[in-house]
C-alpha positions in Angstrom: 9.8 -7.7 -5.9 9.3 -10.8 -3.3 5.6 -12.1 -2.9 4.2 -12.1 0.1 2.8 -14.8 1.8 -0.6 -13.0 2.9 -3.1 -14.1 5.4 -6.8 -14.3 4.4 -7.1 -11.0 5.8 -4.6 -9.3 4.0 -5.7 -11.0 0.6 -9.1 -10.1 1.2 -7.8 -6.2 1.3 -5.8 -6.9 -1.5 -8.9 -7.9 -3.2 -10.7 -5.0 -2.2 -8.1 -2.3 -3.1 -6.0 -4.0 -6.3 -8.8 -2.6 -9.1 -8.9 1.0 -7.6 -5.5 1.0 -7.5 -4.9 0.0 -10.8 -8.0 1.0 -12.6 -6.1 4.1 -14.5 -3.2 2.4 -14.2 -1.0 3.0 -10.9 -0.2 7.0 -9.9 3.3 8.1 -8.6 1.1 10.9 -6.2 -0.3 7.9 -4.8 3.1 5.4 -4.5 4.8 9.1 -2.8 1.5 9.2 -0.4 2.2 5.6 0.8 5.8 5.9 1.2 5.2 9.2 3.3 2.6 7.3 5.3 -0.6 8.7 4.6 -2.9 6.1 5.2 -6.0 7.0 6.3 -7.8 6.9 2.7 -7.1 3.5 2.9 -7.3 2.4 6.6 -11.0 4.8 6.0 -12.2 2.5 3.4 -11.4 -0.6 5.5 -13.5 0.7 8.1 -16.3 2.0 6.2 -16.6 -1.2 4.2 -18.0 -3.0 7.5 -16.0 -6.5 6.3 -13.3 -5.9 9.0 -13.8 -5.9 12.9 -11.8 -2.4 15.0 -8.8 -4.5 15.9 -8.6 -6.1 12.7 -8.8 -2.0 10.8 -6.1 -0.8 14.2 -3.8 -3.6 13.4 -3.5 -3.0 9.7 -3.6 0.5 10.3 -0.4 0.3 12.9 1.0 -1.9 10.3 1.0 0.1 7.3 2.1 3.2 9.5 4.6 1.8 10.7 6.2 0.1 7.8 4.5 1.6 5.0 5.7 -0.3 1.9 3.6 -3.4 3.5 0.1 -1.3 2.1 2.2 -1.4 -1.7 3.1 -5.2 -1.3 -0.8 -5.5 -0.3 -1.8 -3.2 -3.4 0.7 -5.3 -5.8 -0.3 -9.1 -5.0 -2.0 -9.5 -7.7 -0.7 -7.0 -10.3 1.5 -8.3 -13.4 5.7 -8.6 -13.1 6.3 -5.6 -15.1 3.7 -3.0 -12.4 5.4 -4.8 -9.7 9.1 -3.5 -10.9 7.7 0.0 -11.8 6.5 -0.1 -8.3 9.8 -1.1 -7.1 11.4 1.0 -9.2 9.5 4.3 -7.6 10.1 2.8 -4.5 13.5 2.6 -4.0 13.7 6.4 -5.8 11.2 7.5 -2.7 13.8 6.0 -0.3 16.7 7.9 -2.2 14.7 11.1 -1.8 13.0 10.7 1.3 15.9 12.1 3.2 16.3 14.8 1.0 12.6 15.9 1.5 13.0 16.0 5.1 15.4 18.7 4.8 13.7 20.7 2.8 
């Protein structure tokens, strides 16, 4: 998995979410939801934190909805290499299954 060159805002977001994301281990259902572009919970958390202005929250929301993997990349910013690899493999599997799910 390629390391990002995160901005200060992205680093803050990563720090804010990484503990929660990894607290009980990575949950496959969470990866699935992110892959489908279901980012409302993450956006709500940004809004309610009070750390970001409205334009920053809207920018992050737009980016995550257009490219859900960018949210995963932020969540994995401080993860160990094995966690990154497991998530990359799971994400690739979701990429392969997504067209089939749309048919069903």
